[in-house]
C-alpha positions as CSV (number, residue, x, y, z in Angstrom):
1,M,110.6,118.9,54.0
2,A,111.0,115.3,53.0
3,C,108.6,113.9,50.4
4,V,106.2,111.1,51.6
5,P,106.2,108.3,49.0
6,G,102.9,107.4,47.5
7,P,101.5,103.8,47.3
8,V,103.4,101.4,45.1
9,Q,101.0,100.1,42.4
10,S,102.6,96.7,42.0
11,I,102.2,96.0,45.8
12,E,98.5,97.1,45.6
13,R,97.9,94.7,42.8
14,A,99.7,91.9,44.5
15,A,97.5,92.4,47.6
16,A,94.4,92.4,45.4
17,I,95.4,89.1,43.9
18,L,95.9,87.6,47.3
19,R,92.6,88.8,48.5
20,L,90.9,87.4,45.4
21,L,92.4,84.0,46.0
22,A,91.6,84.2,49.7
23,R,87.9,84.7,49.2
24,G,87.5,82.0,46.6
25,S,87.1,78.3,47.3
26,G,89.1,76.9,44.4
27,R,92.1,77.7,42.2
28,L,92.2,80.5,39.6
29,G,94.0,80.7,36.4
30,V,96.0,83.7,35.2
31,S,93.3,84.8,32.7
32,E,90.6,84.6,35.4
33,I,92.6,86.7,37.8
34,A,93.5,89.2,35.2
35,A,89.8,89.5,34.2
36,S,88.6,89.9,37.7
37,L,91.0,92.7,38.5
38,G,91.0,94.4,35.1
39,L,94.7,93.8,34.6
40,A,96.6,92.8,31.5
41,R,97.3,89.1,31.4
42,A,101.1,89.6,31.3
43,T,100.9,91.9,34.3
44,A,98.9,89.4,36.4
45,H,101.3,86.6,35.4
46,G,104.4,88.6,36.4
47,I,102.9,89.4,39.8
48,L,101.9,85.8,40.3
49,R,105.4,84.5,39.5
50,T,106.8,86.9,42.1
51,L,104.3,85.8,44.7
52,Q,105.1,82.2,43.9
53,G,108.8,82.9,44.3
54,V,108.3,84.0,47.9
55,G,105.8,81.3,48.7
56,F,102.7,83.4,48.9
57,V,100.9,81.5,46.2
58,E,101.3,78.0,44.8
59,Q,100.7,76.8,41.3
60,D,99.0,73.4,40.5
61,E,101.3,71.5,38.2
62,E,98.4,69.8,36.3
63,T,96.1,72.7,35.7
64,G,98.5,75.7,36.0
65,K,96.1,77.4,38.3
66,Y,97.0,79.3,41.5
67,Q,96.0,79.1,45.1
68,L,97.2,80.7,48.3
69,G,100.6,79.4,49.5
70,A,101.1,77.8,52.9
71,A,102.3,81.0,54.4
72,L,99.0,82.7,53.8
73,L,96.5,80.0,54.4
74,H,95.1,81.9,57.4
75,L,94.6,85.1,55.5
76,G,91.1,86.5,56.3
77,T,88.5,85.9,53.6
78,S,86.8,89.2,54.2
79,Y,88.7,92.1,52.7
80,L,86.5,95.1,53.4
81,D,84.2,95.5,56.4
82,V,80.6,96.1,55.3
83,N,80.3,99.0,57.7
84,E,83.3,100.7,56.1
85,L,81.8,100.2,52.6
86,R,78.5,101.7,53.7
87,S,80.2,104.7,55.4
88,R,82.3,105.5,52.3
89,A,79.3,105.0,50.0
90,I,76.4,106.6,51.8
91,N,76.8,110.2,50.6
92,W,77.3,109.0,47.0
93,A,74.3,106.8,47.2
94,D,72.1,109.6,48.4
95,A,73.4,111.8,45.5
96,L,72.8,109.1,43.0
97,A,69.2,108.7,44.2
98,A,68.6,112.4,43.9
99,R,70.3,112.6,40.5
100,S,68.5,109.6,38.9
101,G,65.2,109.8,40.7
102,E,65.4,106.1,41.5
103,A,66.1,103.7,44.4
104,V,69.8,102.9,45.0
105,R,71.1,99.7,46.5
106,I,74.6,98.6,47.4
107,G,75.4,94.9,47.5
108,T,78.3,92.6,48.5
109,P,78.8,88.9,47.8
110,L,77.6,86.4,50.4
111,D,77.5,82.6,49.8
112,G,76.8,82.9,46.1
113,R,74.2,85.6,46.4
114,V,74.1,89.3,46.9
115,L,73.6,90.9,50.3
116,V,72.0,94.3,50.2
117,V,74.0,96.4,52.7
118,H,72.6,99.8,51.9
119,H,69.3,101.0,50.4
120,V,68.2,104.5,49.6
121,F,64.5,105.0,48.8
122,R,63.4,106.5,45.5
123,P,63.0,110.2,46.2
124,D,59.2,110.5,46.0
125,D,56.2,109.9,48.3
126,T,55.4,106.3,47.2
127,L,55.3,103.5,49.8
128,Q,58.6,101.6,49.7
129,A,60.1,98.7,51.7
130,L,63.6,98.8,53.1
131,E,65.7,96.0,51.5
132,V,68.8,96.1,53.7
133,G,69.6,92.5,54.7
134,A,67.9,91.0,51.7
135,L,69.6,88.3,49.7
136,L,69.3,88.5,45.9
137,P,70.1,85.9,43.3
138,A,73.4,86.7,41.6
139,H,72.5,85.5,38.1
140,A,69.2,87.4,37.9
141,T,70.2,90.8,39.1
142,A,72.4,93.7,37.9
143,L,74.2,93.9,41.2
144,G,74.8,90.1,41.2
145,K,76.0,90.0,37.6
146,V,78.5,92.7,38.3
147,L,79.9,90.8,41.2
148,L,80.1,87.5,39.2
149,A,81.7,89.2,36.3
150,F,84.7,90.4,38.4
151,D,85.0,87.3,40.7
152,A,86.1,84.3,38.7
153,G,85.8,82.1,41.8
154,A,82.2,83.0,42.5
155,A,81.3,82.5,38.8
156,A,83.0,79.1,38.7
157,A,81.1,78.0,41.9
158,L,77.8,79.0,40.3
159,Q,78.6,76.5,37.4
160,E,77.9,73.7,39.9
161,T,74.3,74.8,40.6
162,G,71.2,75.4,38.6
163,L,70.1,78.9,37.6
164,E,66.7,79.4,39.0
165,P,64.2,81.1,36.7
166,F,62.3,84.1,38.3
167,C,60.8,85.6,35.1
168,R,60.6,84.7,31.4
169,R,63.8,86.7,30.7
170,T,65.9,85.2,33.6
171,I,69.2,83.7,32.3
172,T,69.0,80.0,33.0
173,Q,71.8,78.6,30.9
174,H,75.4,78.8,32.1
175,R,76.8,79.4,28.6
176,E,74.5,82.4,28.1
177,L,75.5,83.7,31.6
178,G,79.2,83.3,30.7
179,R,78.7,85.4,27.6
180,A,76.8,88.1,29.6
181,L,79.5,88.3,32.2
182,A,82.2,88.7,29.5
183,E,80.2,91.6,28.1
184,I,79.8,93.2,31.5
185,R,83.6,93.1,32.0
186,E,84.0,94.8,28.6
187,M,81.4,97.5,29.3
188,G,82.1,98.0,33.0
189,W,78.4,97.9,34.0
190,A,75.5,95.5,34.1
191,S,71.7,95.6,33.6
192,E,68.7,93.5,34.2
193,V,65.4,94.0,32.4
194,E,62.5,91.8,33.9
195,E,65.0,89.1,34.9
196,F,64.1,89.1,38.6
197,T,60.8,91.1,38.8
198,V,58.3,91.6,36.0
199,G,58.0,95.3,35.0
200,E,61.3,96.3,36.7
201,A,64.8,97.1,35.5
202,A,68.1,97.9,37.1
203,V,71.6,99.1,36.3
204,A,74.7,98.5,38.4
205,A,78.5,99.1,38.3
206,P,81.4,97.7,40.4
207,I,82.9,99.3,43.5
208,R,86.6,98.6,43.7
209,G,89.1,98.8,46.5
210,Q,92.8,99.1,46.6
211,G,94.5,97.3,43.7
212,G,91.3,97.1,41.7
213,L,89.6,94.3,43.6
214,V,85.8,94.5,43.3
215,V,84.4,94.7,46.8
216,G,80.8,95.5,46.0
217,A,78.3,96.8,43.5
218,M,76.1,99.9,43.4
219,G,73.0,100.3,41.3
220,I,69.6,101.8,40.7
221,S,66.3,99.9,40.2
222,G,62.8,100.9,39.2
223,A,60.1,100.6,36.6
224,I,61.1,99.8,33.0
225,E,59.4,102.8,31.6
226,R,61.6,105.1,33.7
227,L,64.9,103.2,33.3
228,C,64.7,102.0,29.7
229,D,64.2,103.5,26.3
230,P,61.3,102.3,24.0
231,R,63.4,99.4,22.9
232,G,64.0,98.1,26.4
233,R,67.6,99.2,26.8
234,P,68.9,101.2,29.8
235,K,69.0,104.9,29.2
236,P,72.6,106.0,28.7
237,T,72.2,109.0,31.0
238,L,71.3,106.7,33.9
239,V,74.1,104.3,33.1
240,T,76.5,107.3,33.3
241,Y,75.1,108.4,36.7
242,V,75.5,104.9,38.1
243,R,79.1,104.5,36.8
244,D,80.1,107.9,38.0
245,A,78.8,107.2,41.5
246,A,80.5,103.8,41.7
247,R,83.8,105.3,40.6
248,A,83.5,108.0,43.2
249,V,83.1,105.4,46.0
250,S,86.0,103.4,44.5
251,R,88.3,106.4,44.6
252,D,87.3,106.9,48.3
253,L,88.3,103.3,48.9
254,G,91.7,103.8,47.4
255,A,91.2,102.5,43.9
256,S,93.5,104.9,42.0
257,R,92.5,103.8,38.5
258,W,88.8,104.5,39.0
């Protein structure tokens, strides 16, 4: 019986780069692309040079940044249908809610904010409101900061706007937000503690598709006293639950490294 070849990693990564460039409004540098996809800079540069050689991307001579080439200007800006993301994530979201005892939300980027595409209630008898369809600020939520951290284009676009304060602890300075996003890329998860709603905290992790492209974020949210330790830091056990669930969804979407 003939062996069926598996996916070629370099092609998956090239596709992820093209999708990243397609959904952004401006040019991206090698370091920005590498950080967004979790690749080594040399790896990203090599793929970009190959794509440039076949006309799929173009490099600006002055800035050195890349954009889609003429052959791909009509590439769709939406990589993953929201319904597909929900269908792949729904069982893992239910399991995360049961495991953590907290509400679970899945978000995708939309016009600089976070669109809640799936919401699982906290597994208790308290009155809760369904948040599907809600738009959340990217800079003030764990879901949003995850999406910003791995999308250099979205983060750059936010630089042109003010950061609205929602609580005393909301990040309102772009430099501070930049440092926070760099830390999120390093850790692989994000948190918010009274940044959007007083008395509430949240933890989120990225959902990746083929090639490592971040297509959404999954997280839990709830009262500070349940999610955080006495010093106001997210409990490590809950962080692990969230990261494990996000990785499981990522694997179902074809992200081989996660």
